[in-house]
N, C-alpha and C positions, 0 to 999 in steps of 0.2 A: 556503574550501571552497564552491564554487558548485554550483548545481543540486541542492541538498539538498531532497528531498521526502519526505513521509510515506509509509511502506510498510506492509505487512501488520501489523506489530506496533503501529504507531501508530493505525491504524484499529481494530484489535481492542481496544486500550486505550480508545479513544473509545467504542466500543460498550459495553464493560463498565462504564464510568463512567456512561453514560446509563442503563443498566439499573439500576445502583445508586441513581441519583437518582429511580427509580420514575416515569419519564415514560410508561411503558407504561400505557395506559388513559386518558391525557390527551386532551382534546378540542382539536382545532386550531380556533382562532378566526379566524386570518387569516394571510396570507403577503405578504411584501414583498421586493423586490429592486431594486437599482440597476444590475444587469447582466443585463437580459433576453436579451442576445445569448449568454449562457452557459447558458441553459436549453435542454433538449432535449425534444422531443416535444410539449410544451404551451407556450403563451405565458404570460407572467406574469399577464395578465388572466384567461385561462382557468383557471390554477391557483388564483387568488384565489377565483373563483366555485365551483370544483369541490371545493376542499379544506376549505372551512368546514364544521364540524360533524362531520368524520370523526375517529375515535379512532385513536390510535397503538396498533396491536395486536401489533406485533413490531418488534424491533430486531436486524438481522442484518448480516453482512458476507460479502462474497465478494471475494477478492483485496484490492484497495485501495479497494473501493467499499462505502460504508455505506448500508444500506437501512432506511428507516422504513416498515413496512407499515401501511396505513391501511384502516379499516373501510369497509363499504358493500357493497351487492349487487354493484357493479362495483368490487371491491377495487383500490386504487391503491398505488403505492409512490412515496415521495419519496427519491431516491437522491443521494448526494454522492460526488464524486471530488475529493480535496483537491489533486491535482496538485502543483505546486511549493511552494505556501505556505499551503494551506488548513488550517483547523481549525474545530471546533465549540466554542461556548461556551454553557453553560447558565446563565442568569442571570434575575433578577427585575427588576433595575434596568437598563433598556436604556441610559440616559444614562451609567451608570458604565462600561459596556463597549463601547458603540457608538462607532466612530471612522471615519475615512475609508476604512479597509480592510474595513469590514463590507459584505458583498455581498448578504446575504439574512437575513431574520428570519422564523422560524416562531413565531407567537404562540399560546400555549396558554392554555386556560381555567384560571383560578386565579392568573394573573400571571406564570408562567414563560415565558421565551422561549429559543428555540434560535437563536443567532447564528452565521452562517457568515462567518468572517473570512478574507480572502484578499488580502493586499497585492499580489501579482503578477498577479492577475486571470485566472489560467489555470484555476481550479477549474470544475467542471461540475456542474450539478444536473439530474437527470432527474425527470420526473413522468409516470406512466402506469401502465396495468395490466400484468400479467405478459406477455401476448402482445405488447403494444406495446414493452415493454423488450427482448423477444427480437429484435425487428426492428432494434434500434439497432446500428450497425456496430461499436461497442465492446462493449457489454454482451452482445450476441447471440453473440459469438465468444470470450468469456472462457473460458480453460481451467479445469480443476479447481483448487480452492483448495489451496495448498501445505500447509496443515495437515490437509487431508482426503484428499489423493491417496495411494494406496498406492504402494509401490515398484514393483510390477509395472506399473501404469499410467504412472508417472513414466518408467520405462525405455522402455516402448513408445512413448510420445509423443516422447521424445528421439531414439530410434533411427530414427523416421520422417523426421527432419530431417537436413539437411546444414548444416555451418557450425561456427563456433567457440563454445566452451561458454559464454562470458559473454553473447554475443549471444543465444543460445538461452534462457538463464536469464531474460533481461529480456523475452523475448517472452511477453506475457500470454495469447496464444492457446495456448501449450503448457501452462503452469501459471500460475496467477495469484497475485500477491502479492509476488513477488520484485522488489526494486529494487536500486539501486546498492550500498547499504550491505550488504544481505544477501548479494548476489553476491560482492563483494570479500572479506567476512569468511569466507564458506563456502569459497571457492576457496583462501584462505590455509590454513584448517584442513585441507583435503583435499590441499594441496601441488600444486595444479593451476594451470598458467599460464592466464590468461584467454583466450589465443588457441589453446588446445588444440583440435584438431579432434575433434568428437564421434565420428567414425568410428574414431579411434585410441584411444578410451577403452575400457578393459575393463569388464566387468559389475561387477567388484569395486570399481573406481574410481567408477563411477556410483552404486553402493550406498553407498559412503562419502560421496560428495557429497550424496546424498539425506539421509543421517543428519546431516551437518554443516549443511545448510541448515535443517533442523528444529531442530537444536541452537542455531543462531544466533538463529532466530526466538524460541525460548523464552527464551534469554538476554536478548534485547532487551525482551521483554514483562516478564520478571522485574525488569529494571532500570528499568522505567517508560517505555520508549521512548527515542527519541533526540531531544534538543532541541539543535540547532546553529544554528537561525535563528528560524523562525516558529512551529513546531508546539509545542503544549503540551496538557495534559489539558483537558477541558471545565471543570474547576474551577480552572484556572490553574496547577496543579502542573506542574513541568518534569520531563522524563525524565533518566536518568542514564547511558544506555549509552555516550554519547560519552566518558565518563571511563574506560571499561574496554575500548573497542574495540581490536582486535588489529592491524588493518592499514588500514582505511578512513581516508582523509584524512591518512595519516602519511608522505606523501612526503618523502624526504630524511632521515627519522629512521631509527634502527636497528630491524631486525626483532627482535621479542620472542623469536623462536626461535633464529635463527642469529647474531644481532647484527650482520649486514651491513646496509648502507644499502638501504632499500626504494626502489622506482622508481615514477614516475607517468607514465602515458601515456593518450592518448585511444584507447579500445577500444570498439567497438560504439557509437560516438558519445558515449561517456560518459567522464568523468575516472575513471581506474582506478588503484588503488594495489596493488602486488604486490611480492613479494620475488623478485628474479631468481635468487637462489641456491636458495631453498627451493622455488620454483615454476618449475622448469625445463621448458620445452616439450618437450625431447627425452626426458623421463622416461617418456613415454606411447607405447606401441607396440602393445599387444594389442587387437584389435577387440572391440567391445562384445558380439559374439555368442559370445565365448569364456567360459570359466568365471569 
């Protein structure tokens, strides 16, 4: 299974674990990176000068991005997007955890460090104030978080677009946080083919899809996230959703529902697994404006 990346549940779990470890209130002593080209808004030298002495005053998430809010009259945020293979590690002994895939370290007063490990080097780190982050071409256009958006807003944002449902679900400008695993799993639960045109979906189908997306997200969080390659909790614990997933990455195996072989294809530029019998594209015909 290629192109496995952390999604909303994994970032949410990372946030929760950092909160549990009580790093809120910790003072930042220094910042280091070996990938200055992956920094946005500020250079590594400017971050080092500006971040020292600031306290972590909040730990938040939006979509797949984790934000560490920092104190000061000109409040700043240190934000992480894990992309393909990133994860955060909270440790006191850097030598024990630092390896060639460690891309950045946030040094905290008292000895703790936040390590950003990213073997494939696609991860992104932002540093800047709220107004600066809003100017970023990715952060500035993030759609509402999938765990916070109401069905009414979800419906409105989808109906404004044209295209196939999986492609729309992966578009972070519509709603943020959905990745390949969530999309495939939710479409399977909703019995929707990934290439179903949004204009052919009924309001009832979109409502069920909305519920199934949230159901999948909560199931993944409850299972501790998905560890198929690089991601793990900040304390090293691995997730368990990969053991109970219903369709994602199960190409050529039998569907849990109808027992027929599932298929794999590239849809919306992503490897996609679906059941051609349960998720028939011709099952959908009523426009979304209907009842």
